[in-house]
C-alpha positions in Angstrom: 163.1 -74.2 10.9 162.2 -73.1 7.4 158.5 -72.5 6.9 156.2 -70.9 4.3 153.0 -68.8 4.5 150.8 -68.6 1.5 149.0 -65.3 1.8 150.2 -62.0 3.1 146.9 -60.7 4.4 146.4 -59.9 8.0 146.8 -63.4 9.4 149.6 -64.5 7.0 151.8 -61.4 7.4 151.5 -61.1 11.2 152.1 -64.8 11.8 155.0 -65.0 9.3 156.7 -61.9 10.8 156.5 -63.3 14.3 157.9 -66.7 13.4 160.7 -64.9 11.6 161.3 -62.8 14.8 161.6 -66.0 16.7 164.5 -67.1 14.5 162.9 -69.1 11.7 163.5 -68.6 8.0 160.1 -67.7 6.7 158.9 -67.4 3.1 155.7 -65.6 2.3 154.1 -66.3 -1.1 151.8 -63.7 -2.7 150.1 -63.4 -6.0 150.5 -59.6 -6.7 154.0 -58.5 -7.8 153.5 -54.9 -6.6 152.6 -56.0 -3.1 155.5 -58.5 -3.0 158.0 -55.8 -4.1 156.6 -53.4 -1.5 156.9 -56.0 1.2 160.6 -56.7 0.2 161.1 -53.0 1.0 159.3 -53.3 4.3 156.2 -51.5 3.1 153.2 -53.3 4.5 149.6 -53.3 3.1 147.8 -53.2 6.5 147.9 -51.1 9.6 148.9 -53.0 12.8 150.8 -51.3 15.7 154.4 -52.4 15.7 154.2 -54.7 12.7 156.1 -52.5 10.2 159.1 -52.4 12.5 159.2 -56.2 12.8 158.8 -56.7 9.1 161.7 -54.3 8.3 163.9 -55.8 10.9 163.5 -59.4 9.7 163.6 -58.5 6.0 167.0 -56.9 6.7 168.1 -60.0 8.6 167.0 -62.1 5.6 164.8 -64.2 7.9 161.6 -62.9 6.2 161.5 -63.5 2.5 158.8 -62.6 0.0 158.2 -64.3 -3.4 155.6 -65.0 -6.1 157.1 -68.5 -6.7 155.9 -71.7 -5.1 158.9 -73.5 -6.6 161.2 -71.1 -4.7 159.7 -71.4 -1.3 157.9 -74.7 -0.9 160.5 -77.5 -1.4 162.8 -76.3 1.4 160.0 -75.8 3.9 159.3 -78.0 6.9 155.8 -76.7 7.2 153.6 -74.7 4.8 150.7 -72.6 6.2 147.7 -71.8 4.1 146.6 -68.3 5.2 144.3 -67.1 2.5 140.8 -65.6 2.7 137.6 -67.6 3.1 134.9 -64.9 2.4 131.2 -65.7 2.7 129.2 -66.8 -0.3 125.7 -65.4 -0.7 124.3 -68.3 1.3 126.7 -67.7 4.2 128.9 -70.7 3.4 132.7 -70.1 3.4 134.2 -69.7 -0.1 137.0 -72.2 -0.1 138.0 -71.8 -3.8 141.3 -70.0 -3.0 142.2 -72.6 -0.2 141.8 -75.4 -2.7 143.6 -73.7 -5.5 146.5 -72.9 -3.2 146.6 -76.5 -1.9 147.1 -77.8 -5.4 150.0 -75.5 -6.1 151.6 -76.5 -2.8 151.2 -80.2 -3.5 152.9 -79.9 -6.9 156.0 -78.3 -5.3 156.4 -80.5 -2.2 159.8 -82.2 -1.7 160.6 -84.6 1.2 158.4 -84.5 4.3 156.2 -81.4 4.9 153.3 -80.6 7.2 150.7 -78.6 5.2 148.8 -76.5 7.8 145.6 -74.6 7.3 145.5 -71.4 9.3 142.6 -69.9 7.4 139.2 -70.3 9.1 137.6 -73.2 7.4 134.6 -75.5 8.0 135.0 -79.0 9.5 136.3 -81.4 6.9 138.2 -78.8 4.8 141.6 -80.1 5.7 140.7 -83.6 4.5 139.6 -82.1 1.2 143.0 -80.4 1.1 144.6 -83.7 1.7 142.8 -85.3 -1.3 143.8 -82.4 -3.6 147.5 -82.7 -2.6 147.5 -86.5 -3.0 146.4 -86.2 -6.6 149.4 -84.0 -7.6 152.1 -85.1 -5.1 155.5 -85.7 -6.6 156.7 -89.3 -6.1 159.5 -88.6 -3.6 157.4 -86.3 -1.4 155.4 -87.2 1.7 153.1 -84.9 3.8 150.6 -84.6 6.6 147.8 -82.1 6.9 147.1 -80.1 10.1 144.9 -77.3 11.4 146.2 -74.4 13.6 143.5 -71.8 13.6 144.4 -68.2 14.6 142.8 -66.1 17.3 144.3 -62.6 16.5 142.6 -59.4 17.6 143.3 -56.6 15.2 145.2 -53.8 17.0 146.7 -56.4 19.4 147.9 -59.1 16.9 151.6 -59.1 17.8 150.9 -59.6 21.5 148.2 -62.2 20.7 150.7 -64.1 18.5 153.5 -64.1 21.1 151.3 -64.5 24.2 148.1 -66.3 23.2 145.6 -67.8 25.6 146.0 -71.1 23.7 147.7 -72.6 20.7 145.4 -75.1 19.0 147.1 -77.8 17.0 145.0 -80.4 15.2 146.8 -83.3 13.5 146.3 -86.9 12.3 149.8 -88.2 13.0 152.3 -87.9 15.9 155.0 -86.8 13.4 153.0 -83.7 12.3 152.1 -82.9 16.0 155.7 -83.1 17.1 156.8 -80.8 14.2 154.2 -78.2 15.0 154.8 -78.4 18.8 158.5 -77.8 18.2 157.8 -74.8 16.0 155.4 -73.2 18.6 157.7 -73.9 21.7 158.9 -70.3 21.9 155.3 -69.1 22.2 154.0 -69.2 25.8 150.4 -70.2 25.2 148.7 -73.3 26.5 148.8 -76.0 23.8 145.6 -77.7 22.9 146.6 -80.9 21.0 143.6 -82.4 19.3 142.1 -83.8 16.1 141.8 -81.8 12.9 137.9 -81.6 12.9 138.0 -80.4 16.6 140.6 -77.7 15.7 138.5 -76.5 12.8 135.4 -76.2 15.0 137.2 -74.5 17.9 137.8 -71.4 15.7 134.1 -71.1 14.7 132.8 -71.8 18.1 135.1 -69.2 19.7 134.1 -66.4 17.4 130.4 -67.3 17.5 130.5 -67.2 21.3 132.2 -63.8 21.4 129.6 -62.5 18.9 126.9 -63.9 21.1 128.3 -62.0 24.1 128.3 -58.7 22.1 124.7 -59.3 21.0 123.7 -60.2 24.5 125.2 -56.9 25.8 123.3 -55.0 23.1 120.0 -56.7 23.8 120.4 -55.9 27.5 121.2 -52.3 26.5 118.0 -52.0 24.5 116.0 -53.4 27.5 117.7 -51.0 29.9 116.9 -48.0 27.8 113.1 -48.7 28.0 113.1 -49.8 31.7 115.3 -47.0 33.1 118.1 -49.2 34.1 121.8 -48.4 33.3 123.2 -51.0 31.0 126.8 -50.2 31.9 126.1 -50.9 35.5 124.2 -54.1 34.7 126.9 -55.4 32.5 129.6 -54.5 34.9 127.7 -56.3 37.6 127.4 -59.5 35.7 130.9 -59.2 34.2 132.5 -59.4 37.7 131.1 -63.0 37.9 134.2 -65.1 37.1 131.9 -67.5 35.2 131.0 -64.7 32.8 133.9 -62.3 32.5 133.9 -58.6 31.6 135.3 -58.8 28.0 132.9 -58.4 25.0 130.1 -57.1 27.3 130.2 -53.4 26.1 127.1 -52.2 24.3 127.5 -50.3 21.1 126.6 -50.2 17.4 127.2 -53.9 16.9 130.1 -56.1 15.9 131.9 -56.0 12.5 135.3 -56.9 11.0 136.7 -59.7 9.0 135.8 -62.6 11.4 132.6 -62.3 13.5 130.1 -61.6 10.7 131.4 -64.2 8.3 132.1 -66.9 10.9 128.7 -66.6 12.5 127.1 -67.0 9.0 129.4 -69.9 8.2 128.6 -71.7 11.4 124.9 -71.3 10.7 125.5 -72.7 7.2 127.5 -75.6 8.6 124.7 -76.5 11.0 122.1 -76.3 8.2 124.2 -78.7 6.1 124.0 -81.2 8.9 120.3 -80.7 9.6 120.6 -78.5 12.7 118.8 -75.2 13.0 121.2 -72.9 14.9 118.4 -70.5 16.0 120.6 -68.9 18.7 123.1 -67.6 16.1 120.3 -66.4 13.9 119.1 -64.2 16.8 122.7 -63.1 17.4 122.7 -61.7 13.8 119.3 -60.1 14.2 120.3 -58.4 17.4 123.5 -57.2 15.8 121.5 -55.6 13.0 119.2 -54.0 15.6 122.2 -52.4 17.3 123.2 -50.6 14.1 119.6 -49.6 13.5 119.3 -48.3 17.0 121.9 -45.6 16.3 119.9 -44.5 13.2 116.7 -44.6 15.3 118.3 -42.3 17.9 119.4 -39.9 15.2 115.9 -39.8 13.6 114.3 -39.3 17.0 116.6 -36.4 18.0 116.5 -34.5 14.7 112.9 -35.5 13.7 113.4 -35.1 9.9 116.9 -36.0 8.6 116.5 -34.6 5.2 118.9 -31.7 4.6 120.5 -32.2 8.1 124.3 -32.6 8.4 125.7 -35.4 10.6 129.3 -35.9 11.6 130.7 -39.3 12.2 133.7 -40.0 14.4 135.3 -43.4 13.7 134.8 -45.6 10.7 136.9 -48.7 11.2 135.1 -51.6 12.9 137.3 -51.2 16.0 140.1 -48.9 17.1 143.8 -49.5 16.3 143.0 -50.9 12.8 142.3 -49.6 9.4 139.9 -52.5 8.7 136.6 -51.5 7.2 135.3 -55.0 6.5 131.6 -55.2 7.7 132.2 -52.1 9.8 128.9 -50.9 11.5 129.8 -47.4 10.3 129.0 -48.4 6.7 125.5 -49.6 7.5 124.7 -46.6 9.7 126.0 -44.0 7.2 124.2 -45.7 4.3 120.9 -45.7 6.3 121.3 -42.0 7.3 122.0 -41.1 3.7 118.9 -42.9 2.5 116.9 -40.6 4.9 118.4 -37.5 3.3 121.2 -36.7 5.7 124.5 -35.1 4.5 127.5 -36.9 6.0 130.9 -35.7 7.3 133.3 -38.4 8.4 136.6 -38.8 10.1 138.8 -41.7 11.3 142.4 -41.5 12.5 143.7 -44.4 10.4 140.9 -45.9 8.1 140.3 -43.0 5.8 142.0 -44.5 2.7 140.1 -47.8 3.0 136.9 -45.9 3.8 137.2 -43.9 0.6 137.0 -47.1 -1.4 133.7 -48.0 0.2 131.7 -44.9 1.3 130.2 -42.7 -1.4 128.9 -39.1 -1.4 130.4 -38.3 2.0 132.7 -35.4 3.0 136.0 -36.8 4.3 137.5 -34.6 7.0 141.0 -34.0 8.3 140.2 -34.2 12.0 137.4 -34.4 14.5 136.8 -30.7 14.7 136.3 -30.4 10.9 133.9 -33.3 11.0 131.9 -31.5 13.7 131.8 -28.1 12.0 128.3 -27.0 11.0 126.7 -30.3 11.9 123.3 -30.9 13.5 124.4 -34.1 15.1 127.7 -35.8 16.0 127.9 -39.6 16.3 130.8 -41.6 17.8 130.9 -45.0 16.2 134.5 -46.2 16.9 136.1 -45.7 20.3 139.5 -44.3 19.2 141.4 -42.9 22.2 141.9 -39.5 20.6 138.1 -39.1 20.7 138.1 -39.4 24.5 140.5 -36.5 24.7 138.5 -34.1 22.5 137.8 -30.5 23.7 134.0 -31.0 23.7 133.5 -27.3 24.5 135.3 -26.5 21.2 133.3 -29.2 19.4 130.1 -27.6 20.7 131.1 -24.2 19.3 131.7 -25.7 15.9 128.3 -27.5 15.7 125.1 -26.0 14.4 123.2 -28.0 17.1 125.0 -29.5 20.1 123.5 -33.0 19.8 125.7 -36.0 20.5 125.1 -39.8 20.1 127.9 -41.6 22.0 127.7 -45.0 20.3 130.5 -46.4 22.5 129.7 -44.7 25.8 133.1 -43.1 26.0 131.9 -39.9 27.7 130.4 -39.1 31.1 126.8 -38.1 30.3 126.7 -35.6 33.2 129.9 -33.8 32.0 128.6 -33.7 28.4 125.2 -32.4 29.4 126.7 -29.7 31.7 128.5 -28.4 28.6 125.1 -27.9 27.0 124.9 -31.0 24.8 121.8 -33.1 24.1 123.4 -36.5 24.8 122.4 -40.1 24.0 124.5 -43.2 24.8 123.7 -46.8 24.4 121.8 -48.5 27.2 121.9 -45.3 29.3 
């Protein structure tokens, strides 16, 4: 099958590469000539384990093609996927301007029958707006259907998630569109959920909002455990073993971040408001998430008393390990708050340093964990990269001015760390 993805961001590039790997001819349309030329050479703009090799292999096989031209890619395609960003507006609503602009360009270049599929995360009703836009510019000999196939990729595990998903959600209006998309997805071994377009659009938001809720619940329990003397890790392990609850997303820490959870929670609150429903639960989820970040800052202030003139080292900047994504990363909020209190910041991340340099100001970027710890009064682990678990903590202690450690991800054994002479604080411990 010949298909096109409009957008070469995280979702577009990963999805396009996997469909090419499965034997399809896949076009990817971008809008920046420099990025398109780099992609043609196999140089990718994001970090995702294993993705670069797949891109290079399929570019070489001429199954994965990159272009700036809608006219070159769209007419020959059986399906066209919209995979562009939907960032939040100031009021929390999803900004759909790029989705609609892309839809018009797609519509003008359709030829024969095509399924136009929105893979971007969009509010209920968006696909029907896309349909109206395309109908206004559709060439006479062209026909089309719209569909929704939301993605559920986890950064750092996106290739596995694309090839072996828990479910493949396909929302359509017609049997013809459904059959086309079912055929395309047959090599992927996830359970197919065949449903309506509005239901498919809502599934994506509901899934992300529920996972964000689990994280905030874990952090709320952690705060309560700290003041009652209970161990949050034991409590959350105990409830996670209940098959009705499950263990995933029940780890306390500095809060959720990234490109999906913050904006999708805000968007679902905005969608509810537009329809006269006050989604109080999700408002509390946001508030608890903010408290989780503030909790790390509070621990720092309590341990060091006065932060002015103190040097604090940060290990981990990306919102999660195995990605260079800094979007809405908790590290940004925590570092900014510590700086406001007068602290001098030294930071290190294994992968996200280049992206962090575009965001963080007046910090010292270090080449490794030991440099980040040198001459510090406090060291804070924010992202649970595996290399941090393997650090020589005895050496880290020798480098520090004061051996004080906040383990924001509970990756260390408190007893081991304290025996080394550290003052240790975890989350919920």
